[in-house]
MARLUMTI-30318 format. One record per residue (C-alpha): x, y, z; residue number from 1. Coordinates in steps of 0.05 Angstrom, whole numbers, plus 5000, padded with zeros to 4 digits. Last residue first. Layout:
<recs>
      X      Y      Z   num
      X      Y      Z   NUM
...
</recs>
This chain:
<recs>
      X      Y      Z   num
   9114   2574   1330   831
   9177   2588   1371   830
   9209   2620   1309   829
   9156   2674   1308   828
   9124   2685   1240   827
   9055   2661   1262   826
   9055   2711   1320   825
   9087   2717   1389   824
   9089   2786   1421   823
   9138   2791   1479   822
   9113   2835   1535   821
   9163   2872   1578   820
   9149   2946   1570   819
   9117   2951   1638   818
   9186   2935   1665   817
   9218   2867   1671   816
   9206   2795   1685   815
   9220   2769   1615   814
   9215   2800   1546   813
   9224   2871   1521   812
   9176   2892   1466   811
   9171   2883   1391   810
   9229   2835   1395   809
   9273   2814   1336   808
   9308   2882   1339   807
   9338   2868   1408   806
   9407   2900   1405   805
   9381   2966   1376   804
   9440   3013   1365   803
   9464   3058   1421   802
   9500   3119   1394   801
   9450   3138   1341   800
   9391   3126   1387   799
   9417   3172   1442   798
   9362   3185   1493   797
   9316   3127   1474   796
   9378   3083   1465   795
   9401   3100   1536   794
   9333   3081   1565   793
   9332   3017   1524   792
   9401   2999   1551   791
   9377   3008   1622   790
   9316   2965   1609   789
   9355   2910   1574   788
   9412   2908   1625   787
   9364   2904   1684   786
   9326   2847   1650   785
   9391   2809   1634   784
   9413   2815   1707   783
   9348   2783   1730   782
   9278   2805   1749   781
   9236   2750   1782   780
   9185   2706   1748   779
   9225   2679   1688   778
   9289   2663   1725   777
   9256   2639   1789   776
   9214   2589   1751   775
   9275   2568   1712   774
   9313   2554   1776   773
   9256   2514   1805   772
   9189   2533   1835   771
   9146   2590   1809   770
   9146   2660   1840   769
   9076   2685   1853   768
   9042   2717   1794   767
   9045   2791   1775   766
   9115   2787   1746   765
   9175   2815   1783   764
   9193   2888   1777   763
   9228   2940   1735   762
   9203   3011   1738   761
   9219   3066   1688   760
   9224   3142   1687   759
   9210   3173   1619   758
   9267   3213   1589   757
   9304   3279   1602   756
   9291   3278   1677   755
   9311   3333   1725   754
   9240   3362   1726   753
   9214   3299   1760   752
   9259   3303   1821   751
   9210   3338   1868   750
   9226   3299   1932   749
   9152   3284   1943   748
   9134   3276   1869   747
   9192   3246   1833   746
   9225   3210   1891   745
   9168   3189   1935   744
   9124   3173   1875   743
   9178   3131   1842   742
   9194   3094   1906   741
   9120   3077   1914   740
   9115   3055   1841   739
   9174   3007   1854   738
   9141   2984   1918   737
   9081   2958   1880   736
   9059   2979   1811   735
   9084   2915   1781   734
   9092   2862   1836   733
   9151   2864   1883   732
   9220   2844   1859   731
   9254   2912   1857   730
   9279   2965   1809   729
   9265   3039   1802   728
   9301   3062   1738   727
   9322   3134   1731   726
   9348   3185   1681   725
   9376   3256   1684   724
   9444   3230   1709   723
   9466   3288   1755   722
   9397   3314   1776   721
   9377   3241   1783   720
   9433   3231   1834   719
   9410   3292   1874   718
   9339   3266   1873   717
   9363   3200   1901   716
   9400   3233   1959   715
   9339   3273   1980   714
   9355   3271   2055   713
   9291   3236   2079   712
   9302   3180   2029   711
   9245   3135   2051   710
   9226   3122   2123   709
   9198   3071   2113   708
   9227   3039   2051   707
   9295   3031   2085   706
   9364   3016   2056   705
   9349   3057   1992   704
   9408   3023   1957   703
   9429   3070   1901   702
   9464   3047   1838   701
   9496   3097   1790   700
   9503   3067   1721   699
   9557   3085   1670   698
   9539   3060   1601   697
   9597   3051   1554   696
   9577   2983   1529   695
   9627   2948   1575   694
   9599   2989   1632   693
   9530   2958   1619   692
   9557   2889   1636   691
   9587   2914   1702   690
   9522   2951   1717   689
   9484   2886   1710   688
   9526   2855   1765   687
   9513   2914   1811   686
   9439   2913   1796   685
   9434   2839   1811   684
   9473   2850   1876   683
   9426   2906   1897   682
   9364   2866   1879   681
   9372   2823   1942   680
   9354   2882   1986   679
   9343   2950   1955   678
   9335   2988   1889   677
   9344   3055   1854   676
   9382   3054   1788   675
   9408   3122   1765   674
   9433   3131   1693   673
   9490   3164   1655   672
   9544   3185   1705   671
   9556   3130   1756   670
   9577   3116   1827   669
   9563   3048   1857   668
   9536   3033   1926   667
   9504   3101   1936   666
   9471   3092   2004   665
   9401   3115   2020   664
   9386   3152   2086   663
   9317   3137   2115   662
   9346   3100   2175   661
   9418   3115   2193   660
   9456   3049   2199   659
   9493   3036   2263   658
   9559   3008   2289   657
   9554   2987   2362   656
   9543   2912   2364   655
   9597   2888   2315   654
   9648   2943   2330   653
   9704   2899   2302   652
   9665   2888   2238   651
   9663   2816   2213   650
   9676   2810   2137   649
   9622   2778   2096   648
   9616   2711   2060   647
   9550   2688   2031   646
   9517   2632   2070   645
   9461   2674   2100   644
   9449   2711   2035   643
   9392   2670   2004   642
   9338   2697   2049   641
   9356   2771   2045   640
   9336   2800   2113   639
   9271   2837   2122   638
   9275   2881   2184   637
   9208   2903   2212   636
   9205   2964   2258   635
   9173   2991   2321   634
   9197   3060   2342   633
   9235   3069   2407   632
   9310   3073   2397   631
   9374   3039   2421   630
   9354   2971   2396   629
   9332   3000   2329   628
   9401   3027   2311   627
   9438   2963   2330   626
   9386   2923   2292   625
   9399   2967   2231   624
   9474   2957   2236   623
   9462   2882   2240   622
   9421   2884   2176   621
   9476   2922   2140   620
   9526   2870   2160   619
   9476   2816   2141   618
   9468   2838   2069   617
   9422   2879   2024   616
   9382   2908   2083   615
   9308   2923   2074   614
   9283   2961   2136   613
   9210   2979   2142   612
   9193   3028   2198   611
   9125   3016   2232   610
   9074   3072   2236   609
   9050   3059   2165   608
   9046   2983   2163   607
   8987   2968   2118   606
   9003   3004   2053   605
   9078   2994   2055   604
   9071   2922   2077   603
   9024   2905   2020   602
   9068   2942   1970   601
   9128   2903   1997   600
   9101   2834   1980   599
   9170   2804   1969   598
   9157   2732   1982   597
   9196   2677   1947   596
   9181   2622   1997   595
   9106   2610   1987   594
   9104   2603   1911   593
   9170   2568   1905   592
   9244   2586   1897   591
   9285   2635   1937   590
   9300   2710   1932   589
   9260   2760   1971   588
   9246   2745   2044   587
   9269   2737   2115   586
   9238   2762   2180   585
   9255   2800   2243   584
   9201   2842   2276   583
   9229   2892   2325   582
   9183   2915   2382   581
   9184   2987   2403   580
   9114   2986   2433   579
   9088   3056   2446   578
   9033   3091   2485   577
   9007   3162   2496   576
   9033   3193   2432   575
   8964   3212   2405   574
   8938   3145   2430   573
   8916   3125   2360   572
   8982   3146   2331   571
   9029   3109   2379   570
   8988   3045   2374   569
   8971   3048   2299   568
   9027   3004   2271   567
   9024   2955   2329   566
   8949   2944   2331   565
   8913   2946   2265   564
   8973   2934   2219   563
   9018   2887   2258   562
   8960   2848   2288   561
   8925   2843   2221   560
   8991   2826   2186   559
   9007   2768   2233   558
   8986   2710   2189   557
   9010   2749   2128   556
   9079   2749   2158   555
   9084   2677   2135   554
   9106   2700   2066   553
   9162   2740   2098   552
   9190   2675   2125   551
   9205   2651   2196   550
   9173   2709   2233   549
   9222   2723   2290   548
   9202   2770   2345   547
   9258   2813   2373   546
   9241   2837   2442   545
   9265   2897   2483   544
   9227   2900   2549   543
   9194   2963   2578   542
   9123   2939   2588   541
   9097   2962   2521   540
   9154   2921   2490   539
   9130   2858   2526   538
   9059   2867   2500   537
   9082   2879   2429   536
   9132   2821   2429   535
   9083   2770   2455   534
   9032   2796   2404   533
   9082   2784   2347   532
   9087   2712   2369   531
   9012   2715   2378   530
   8999   2730   2304   529
   9052   2682   2280   528
   9027   2619   2313   527
   9071   2558   2299   526
   9090   2546   2372   525
   9146   2583   2404   524
   9220   2571   2418   523
   9255   2622   2460   522
   9324   2654   2464   521
   9322   2697   2527   520
   9273   2658   2571   519
   9298   2591   2546   518
   9370   2601   2568   517
   9428   2648   2553   516
   9485   2603   2530   515
   9446   2541   2509   514
   9395   2585   2474   513
   9452   2623   2440   512
   9484   2562   2408   511
   9457   2577   2338   510
   9416   2641   2337   509
   9429   2656   2263   508
   9424   2581   2248   507
   9385   2591   2183   506
   9325   2552   2208   505
   9329   2587   2275   504
   9378   2570   2332   503
   9355   2497   2335   502
   9343   2498   2410   501
   9310   2566   2411   500
   9292   2602   2346   499
   9254   2544   2316   498
   9190   2585   2312   497
   9200   2652   2346   496
   9225   2690   2406   495
   9284   2735   2419   494
   9304   2772   2483   493
   9334   2839   2504   492
   9317   2868   2572   491
   9382   2839   2602   490
   9423   2883   2554   489
   9499   2874   2550   488
   9505   2799   2543   487
   9444   2788   2500   486
   9466   2847   2457   485
   9535   2817   2448   484
   9505   2751   2424   483
   9458   2787   2377   482
   9516   2818   2339   481
   9555   2753   2339   480
   9496   2715   2310   479
   9481   2770   2260   478
   9551   2769   2231   477
   9550   2693   2235   476
   9490   2690   2188   475
   9531   2725   2135   474
   9580   2668   2132   473
   9649   2689   2155   472
   9709   2729   2131   471
   9749   2749   2192   470
   9775   2818   2210   469
   9848   2814   2232   468
   9872   2863   2179   467
   9824   2913   2209   466
   9751   2933   2200   465
   9706   2985   2232   464
   9632   2989   2215   463
   9609   3060   2205   462
   9569   3096   2259   461
   9508   3133   2233   460
   9471   3178   2281   459
   9410   3155   2319   458
   9358   3212   2321   457
   9318   3180   2264   456
   9311   3118   2308   455
   9268   3161   2355   454
   9294   3164   2427   453
   9291   3240   2430   452
   9217   3232   2419   451
   9176   3241   2355   450
   9160   3167   2348   449
   9119   3152   2286   448
   9046   3166   2272   447
   9049   3220   2325   446
   9026   3275   2278   445
   8976   3272   2222   444
   8910   3290   2256   443
   8932   3353   2292   442
   8981   3369   2237   441
   8925   3372   2185   440
   8888   3414   2236   439
   8942   3468   2242   438
   8962   3469   2169   437
   8890   3478   2145   436
   8877   3535   2194   435
   8943   3569   2178   434
   8930   3566   2104   433
   8858   3591   2112   432
   8880   3647   2159   431
   8933   3671   2110   430
   8884   3668   2051   429
   8832   3708   2090   428
   8883   3761   2108   427
   8904   3764   2035   426
   8830   3773   2016   425
   8824   3832   2063   424
   8888   3864   2034   423
   8857   3861   1965   422
   8870   3827   1898   421
   8808   3799   1867   420
   8798   3746   1812   419
   8796   3687   1861   418
   8748   3720   1910   417
   8692   3670   1899   416
   8741   3612   1900   415
   8772   3639   1964   414
   8703   3643   1996   413
   8689   3571   1977   412
   8752   3548   2012   411
   8736   3587   2076   410
   8666   3558   2077   409
   8695   3487   2067   408
   8742   3497   2126   407
   8686   3521   2171   406
   8644   3459   2153   405
   8701   3411   2167   404
   8716   3448   2230   403
   8649   3431   2260   402
   8581   3464   2269   401
   8516   3428   2255   400
   8455   3473   2249   399
   8491   3527   2210   398
   8456   3594   2214   397
   8516   3640   2219   396
   8558   3598   2172   395
   8504   3595   2119   394
   8488   3669   2126   393
   8561   3688   2118   392
   8568   3643   2057   391
   8507   3675   2025   390
   8536   3745   2039   389
   8599   3724   2002   388
   8557   3701   1943   387
   8515   3765   1943   386
   8576   3810   1947   385
   8607   3787   1882   384
   8656   3844   1870   383
   8681   3840   1942   382
   8705   3904   1976   381
   8658   3909   2035   380
   8643   3835   2037   379
   8717   3819   2048   378
   8714   3849   2119   377
   8650   3810   2132   376
   8683   3746   2110   375
   8742   3758   2157   374
   8695   3773   2215   373
   8654   3711   2201   372
   8718   3670   2199   371
   8739   3696   2267   370
   8671   3681   2297   369
   8672   3610   2270   368
   8740   3599   2301   367
   8712   3621   2368   366
   8652   3576   2360   365
   8701   3519   2345   364
   8739   3533   2410   363
   8673   3533   2449   362
   8647   3468   2419   361
   8689   3413   2451   360
   8694   3442   2522   359
   8621   3462   2516   358
   8600   3391   2498   357
   8643   3361   2554   356
   8612   3409   2605   355
   8542   3393   2580   354
   8555   3318   2585   353
   8583   3325   2656   352
   8521   3363   2678   351
   8477   3311   2646   350
   8515   3254   2679   349
   8511   3287   2747   348
   8436   3301   2741   347
   8421   3230   2721   346
   8468   3206   2776   345
   8431   3244   2830   344
   8365   3218   2806   343
   8391   3146   2807   342
   8420   3154   2876   341
   8354   3183   2900   340
   8316   3124   2872   339
   8364   3078   2909   338
   8349   3117   2973   337
   8274   3111   2961   336
   8279   3036   2950   335
   8311   3027   3017   334
   8381   3005   3037   333
   8421   2941   3050   332
   8356   2905   3065   331
   8384   2841   3034   330
   8323   2837   2988   329
   8330   2911   2972   328
   8402   2903   2950   327
   8384   2839   2912   326
   8327   2873   2875   325
   8373   2931   2855   324
   8426   2882   2830   323
   8373   2844   2790   322
   8349   2908   2757   321
   8421   2930   2744   320
   8439   2862   2714   319
   8380   2864   2666   318
   8348   2796   2675   317
   8275   2817   2672   316
   8284   2866   2615   315
   8327   2816   2577   314
   8274   2762   2586   313
   8222   2808   2556   312
   8267   2821   2496   311
   8279   2747   2487   310
   8205   2731   2490   309
   8190   2786   2439   308
   8242   2755   2392   307
   8308   2789   2377   306
   8329   2806   2306   305
   8296   2872   2288   304
   8286   2893   2360   303
   8361   2897   2365   302
   8360   2965   2332   301
   8414   2992   2287   300
   8475   3037   2276   299
   8474   3065   2347   298
   8508   3002   2372   297
   8496   2928   2389   296
   8428   2934   2421   295
   8405   2986   2471   294
   8389   2939   2529   293
   8444   2888   2514   292
   8435   2832   2564   291
   8480   2783   2599   290
   8461   2712   2616   289
   8532   2687   2617   288
   8601   2710   2641   287
   8653   2659   2619   286
   8714   2672   2662   285
   8778   2645   2630   284
   8838   2638   2675   283
   8913   2636   2663   282
   8960   2607   2715   281
   9015   2653   2738   280
   9015   2619   2806   279
   9006   2678   2854   278
   8973   2730   2808   277
   8932   2677   2772   276
   8906   2648   2838   275
   8888   2715   2867   274
   8856   2735   2801   273
   8812   2674   2798   272
   8789   2682   2870   271
   8775   2756   2865   270
   8739   2748   2799   269
   8696   2690   2821   268
   8678   2719   2888   267
   8657   2786   2858   266
   8615   2752   2804   265
   8583   2705   2855   264
   8565   2764   2899   263
   8535   2806   2843   262
   8496   2752   2806   261
   8471   2788   2744   260
   8525   2765   2695   259
   8516   2691   2711   258
   8581   2655   2725   257
   8625   2604   2689   256
   8698   2592   2708   255
   8755   2560   2670   254
   8825   2551   2698   253
   8874   2542   2641   252
   8925   2489   2625   251
   8982   2466   2669   250
   9027   2498   2721   249
   8986   2469   2778   248
   8933   2418   2761   247
   8861   2439   2756   246
   8862   2436   2680   245
   8819   2465   2625   244
   8843   2472   2553   243
   8801   2412   2532   242
   8739   2447   2560   241
   8750   2505   2512   240
   8686   2492   2473   239
   8648   2481   2538   238
   8670   2549   2564   237
   8654   2579   2496   236
   8583   2553   2498   235
   8533   2535   2443   234
   8565   2466   2439   233
   8609   2495   2383   232
   8603   2571   2380   231
   8576   2618   2327   230
   8510   2593   2300   229
   8486   2573   2369   228
   8506   2642   2394   227
   8454   2680   2354   226
   8475   2725   2296   225
   8446   2795   2300   224
   8506   2833   2329   223
   8542   2771   2355   222
   8488   2746   2401   221
   8475   2708   2466   220
   8496   2762   2515   219
   8562   2729   2533   218
   8617   2775   2558   217
   8680   2732   2558   216
   8730   2754   2611   215
   8803   2731   2608   214
   8847   2734   2670   213
   8919   2728   2645   212
   8977   2713   2691   211
   9020   2670   2644   210
   9028   2595   2638   209
   9064   2591   2571   208
   9024   2532   2544   207
   8958   2555   2572   206
   8969   2626   2548   205
   8989   2599   2479   204
   8924   2560   2473   203
   8885   2621   2496   202
   8921   2664   2444   201
   8911   2617   2386   200
   8838   2605   2405   199
   8824   2680   2405   198
   8867   2690   2342   197
   8821   2643   2304   196
   8760   2689   2312   195
   8700   2652   2339   194
   8714   2683   2407   193
   8687   2747   2376   192
   8616   2722   2387   191
   8626   2720   2462   190
   8649   2792   2467   189
   8719   2800   2492   188
   8757   2821   2555   187
   8827   2815   2580   186
   8854   2830   2649   185
   8930   2825   2654   184
   8957   2809   2723   183
   9020   2841   2752   182
   9060   2800   2802   181
   9122   2795   2758   180
   9169   2809   2817   179
   9143   2880   2821   178
   9142   2903   2750   177
   9151   2963   2703   176
   9180   3024   2737   175
   9228   2986   2784   174
   9241   2932   2731   173
   9311   2949   2706   172
   9350   2930   2769   171
   9309   2867   2777   170
   9318   2845   2704   169
   9377   2799   2719   168
   9330   2755   2759   167
   9294   2731   2696   166
   9236   2690   2724   165
   9188   2742   2752   164
   9201   2796   2699   163
   9196   2745   2643   162
   9130   2717   2669   161
   9102   2787   2679   160
   9122   2804   2607   159
   9082   2743   2583   158
   9019   2775   2610   157
   9029   2837   2567   156
   9047   2792   2508   155
   8984   2750   2513   154
   8941   2813   2513   153
   8979   2838   2452   152
   8953   2778   2412   151
   8882   2780   2439   150
   8865   2853   2427   149
   8847   2842   2355   148
   8791   2795   2377   147
   8742   2835   2334   146
   8775   2894   2299   145
   8755   2956   2340   144
   8819   2970   2378   143
   8828   2987   2451   142
   8889   3025   2476   141
   8924   2990   2533   140
   8894   3005   2601   139
   8938   3012   2662   138
   8921   3024   2735   137
   8977   3070   2755   136
   9037   3075   2801   135
   9068   3009   2779   134
   9072   3034   2707   133
   9123   3087   2724   132
   9124   3132   2662   131
   9155   3110   2597   130
   9188   3164   2555   129
   9154   3203   2499   128
   9179   3271   2521   127
   9109   3291   2547   126
   9107   3229   2590   125
   9087   3161   2565   124
   9036   3111   2594   123
   8976   3154   2581   122
   8922   3104   2596   121
   8879   3082   2538   120
   8804   3072   2527   119
   8766   3058   2463   118
   8695   3069   2489   117
   8681   3125   2440   116
   8711   3128   2371   115
   8786   3138   2365   114
   8825   3199   2341   113
   8795   3251   2388   112
   8858   3261   2428   111
   8864   3186   2438   110
   8851   3167   2511   109
   8866   3235   2541   108
   8801   3268   2517   107
   8793   3335   2553   106
   8867   3350   2570   105
   8885   3314   2505   104
   8847   3366   2464   103
   8821   3336   2399   102
   8749   3327   2423   101
   8718   3270   2384   100
   8647   3283   2410    99
   8642   3212   2439    98
   8713   3221   2467    97
   8692   3284   2503    96
   8631   3246   2528    95
   8672   3194   2565    94
   8722   3247   2587    93
   8666   3285   2621    92
   8641   3220   2652    91
   8709   3208   2681    90
   8756   3154   2658    89
   8812   3118   2696    88
   8775   3119   2762    87
   8779   3043   2772    86
   8703   3039   2770    85
   8698   3087   2711    84
   8744   3044   2669    83
   8706   2981   2689    82
   8640   3014   2672    81
   8668   3036   2604    80
   8692   2966   2583    79
   8651   2961   2519    78
   8706   2967   2467    77
   8734   2899   2486    76
   8800   2888   2517    75
   8865   2905   2547    74
   8868   2919   2621    73
   8935   2919   2656    72
   8958   2912   2728    71
   9010   2958   2759    70
   8960   2986   2809    69
   8910   2932   2826    68
   8848   2902   2793    67
   8809   2850   2833    66
   8753   2897   2852    65
   8750   2924   2781    64
   8730   2856   2755    63
   8668   2857   2799    62
   8645   2926   2775    61
   8656   2899   2705    60
   8610   2841   2720    59
   8556   2890   2742    58
   8559   2939   2685    57
   8555   2890   2626    56
   8485   2907   2602    55
   8503   2976   2576    54
   8575   2980   2553    53
   8566   3028   2494    52
   8580   3038   2421    51
   8566   3106   2390    50
   8572   3138   2322    49
   8579   3208   2292    48
   8565   3252   2352    47
   8521   3313   2360    46
   8472   3288   2308    45
   8409   3277   2350    44
   8417   3201   2344    43
   8489   3204   2367    42
   8474   3247   2428    41
   8415   3202   2444    40
   8460   3141   2446    39
   8507   3177   2493    38
   8449   3193   2540    37
   8431   3120   2546    36
   8503   3098   2554    35
   8518   3153   2605    34
   8456   3131   2644    33
   8482   3060   2646    32
   8552   3082   2669    31
   8524   3124   2725    30
   8477   3068   2747    29
   8537   3020   2752    28
   8578   3072   2789    27
   8522   3085   2839    26
   8508   3011   2850    25
   8581   2999   2864    24
   8579   3057   2914    23
   8519   3024   2946    22
   8558   2959   2953    21
   8618   2994   2982    20
   8575   3029   3035    19
   8540   2965   3053    18
   8608   2935   3066    17
   8635   2878   3024    16
   8663   2811   3045    15
   8709   2758   3015    14
   8725   2687   3037    13
   8657   2664   3061    12
   8650   2617   3001    11
   8582   2647   2983    10
   8610   2719   2986     9
   8600   2758   3051     8
   8557   2819   3062     7
   8575   2871   3115     6
   8532   2920   3154     5
   8559   2894   3221     4
   8508   2838   3218     3
   8472   2826   3152     2
   8399   2846   3152     1
</recs>
């Protein structure tokens, strides 16, 4: 027996009391029992799906020993033992999440929005403002996409580097950092290291030298696929050997340790973390020989793909079995006392499960009781009593009770009572409407910021000009705007490819790196996903980054990170976390398949939760940046790529004027027809309007300014009420953002009944934009196309006044509306 009831690690540097070791055993057993019971709850129908951390308990106990207040965990959806060990998650909360309890007091991780084992600290107060992150042990909300956590993981660690090295941040850092000492603990399953973003992030971590301790849980499989089919050299630590370096400020420290070796695990994590905290050197800890006693998840059985020998090995090398044997071998306690701990934990877990189940079910039972009362009241006067009685019986005897079922019963009752007019029915209708509204709101809210810092709370401030205002290239407007923000806001920084020394490919940041240094205006590698991840992590930790994606076409590399992580962060935590990062990119008009991007429909469908700003010029773009930098919702700003050299007047209030998001601007007044557009298409529409004016057609042109949010004030509907006709015009594909604008205007803002002719859309062609001036002309909508469509609308309304200018064509030609096809036949002059 160890003297003084203490056990030391192999290197003699760290020691643990018997009491601490037995408490570790208790937590590990508690977590394992919770996993086993959780699986049963799914298989008996009380929960929809379950994924658990069984088999990884011991290494997660070891990680928790190195984790301090102010640190961050961001990882894999199997970190339940870690969360229990740092006291971030109770067993009641664990089961409340499994049952999808919507009450934050029961399920604070996501309010029932995420499946179990997706943990998140509540980093924001009730007003949506950041709490003091140094007073808590912080977990960033987990996501299911494999390796999806890697990008933001890099950014969280990068924030420590910024806080340590930018001395001007000291007065801002009291709630976010203590001299950059915070370590970020990442975790991932071994199979998920095959994802490209894992290598991208680890490479960037080694280049940047940030305090990241990365755990790879290696149990030999990726669901059913064995490791040898996933990883070169059958080992992620061997695969990353080229990243390894023992030199200071270079590469990554790589460790390998068996997942059942308690002392070695503790030693490894404490040593690696100490080094990373002090020197900001990233570490990767490859934890091998792990098991997965219940298989991947509740959706299948691992007996289907593991051999008998492998299953026997897993029983023998289960980390809890080995831990128990080690405790007994060291004579730390007796077998009877360990049995007692296990019995106590079985009882504790079951009591916690029951409490969580009752917390979840009791409100639903109360709602069921109310509905039964309402149905019984209607039964007295109902013409079809048998059908109402059948609904009552179904609800009373339902095996599975949830709000979905109650809602459907209410709906069916209203159909049965559709021909009746009674006070009892009206009460039922009222309850149905309130019930639907309440729970729709429960699941719809918090997609965007609802705090007082929301961009929608920022009032418009017009740019101010004087006789002294210069005319400069558009890029200079942005350069001067950013320059003032760098001066006035130490938390503000910009990163991206060629942003630093060159000042970006369009020279928007020209000279700013020399003025403010590498930490404020920063070059990165070509790695869009982790560029965005650097911004996300830094924004979570109170900094104000702009991340530069060189072209909108290249945003596809980062779309998974933007969509699955950034766009959902505020929503999936039910307002518990936010990352107000600004994504700056450039798109629309240029030449070539990969430099003409305007894939707005893709962004609109994948980025709900992120505001999408589409300025027509750099003055407008600067106003949007000014708005976003004083607010707290993430956004993407898509600048017009061919407008950086166009002349604009410099506002005197260059860094303080603002654009109201969601408020379109009428950039040309008109009487006969409304054209709704944005970005580069605004100039085309304005030029076409001049041509149309000479034919007696007065066009009102509206720049929507932002696609998300879209026209929250109903300005477009008011214009259509005046003109009675509308064209939605952009350079996305047919049925893309133009169709979205139409739906928002005609359906959501109820403008359809103002029309006296069919609404039109005008878009680019379905193919990518071809190279060359002619390629651009025939693939993207031009002035001629706008003229043709607008003229056709007016001819449809007044055929006697507007004669047919295009009689040789059966349909309109060129990149245009859905009426664009030119039919060539044997009589065509081209044939």
